[in-house]
C-alpha positions in Angstrom: 11.3 -37.1 -8.9 14.9 -36.1 -8.7 13.4 -32.2 -8.5 11.6 -33.4 -5.2 14.7 -35.0 -3.8 16.6 -31.8 -4.1 14.0 -29.8 -2.8 13.8 -31.8 0.5 17.7 -31.9 0.4 17.8 -28.1 0.1 15.2 -27.8 3.0 17.2 -30.0 5.1 20.5 -28.2 4.9 18.9 -24.7 5.3 17.3 -26.2 8.4 20.6 -27.7 9.8 22.6 -24.5 8.6 20.1 -22.2 10.4 20.7 -24.2 13.5 24.1 -24.0 13.7 24.7 -20.4 12.8 21.7 -18.8 14.6 22.8 -15.7 16.4 20.6 -16.3 19.4 18.9 -18.9 21.1 15.4 -20.1 19.9 13.5 -18.7 23.0 15.0 -15.1 22.2 14.2 -15.5 18.5 10.8 -16.5 18.9 10.2 -13.7 21.2 11.6 -11.2 18.9 9.4 -12.8 16.1 6.4 -12.5 18.4 6.8 -9.1 19.3 7.2 -7.8 15.8 4.6 -9.6 14.8 2.4 -8.0 17.5 3.9 -4.6 16.4 2.8 -5.0 12.9 -0.9 -6.1 14.0 -1.3 -3.0 16.1 -0.2 -0.7 13.5 -2.4 -2.6 11.1 -5.3 -2.2 13.3 -4.5 1.5 14.5 -4.7 2.3 10.5 -7.8 0.4 10.1 -9.4 2.4 12.8 -8.1 5.6 11.4 -9.3 4.9 8.1 -12.9 3.9 9.9 -13.0 7.2 11.3 -12.1 8.9 8.3 -14.7 6.8 6.2 -17.4 8.0 9.1 -16.6 11.8 8.5 -16.8 11.6 4.9 -20.2 9.8 4.9 -21.5 12.8 7.3 -23.2 15.2 5.0 -21.3 18.7 5.9 -23.6 21.4 7.2 -24.9 23.5 4.5 -26.3 27.0 4.6 -29.7 26.8 5.4 -32.4 29.5 4.2 -34.9 30.2 6.9 -38.1 30.9 5.7 -40.5 32.4 8.0 -44.3 32.4 7.0 -46.4 35.4 8.0 -49.9 34.8 9.6 -51.0 37.5 7.7 -50.9 37.6 3.8 -50.6 40.7 2.1 
């Protein structure tokens, strides 16, 4: 019980202190967080696309030298 109360008190104090000493307005902070999240998502998707392309290239068999066998119409 005491631990739960201390935990809730800590959350409350952290929230109040965060609001009081926040360097910028909430709109600006939310915009920065959203922009950073969008950037991270874009980078992750780009890496995923690159990896998928690499996997496709690795899955396709490389051309090998083929020996052309020509059959003659006449058996000697």
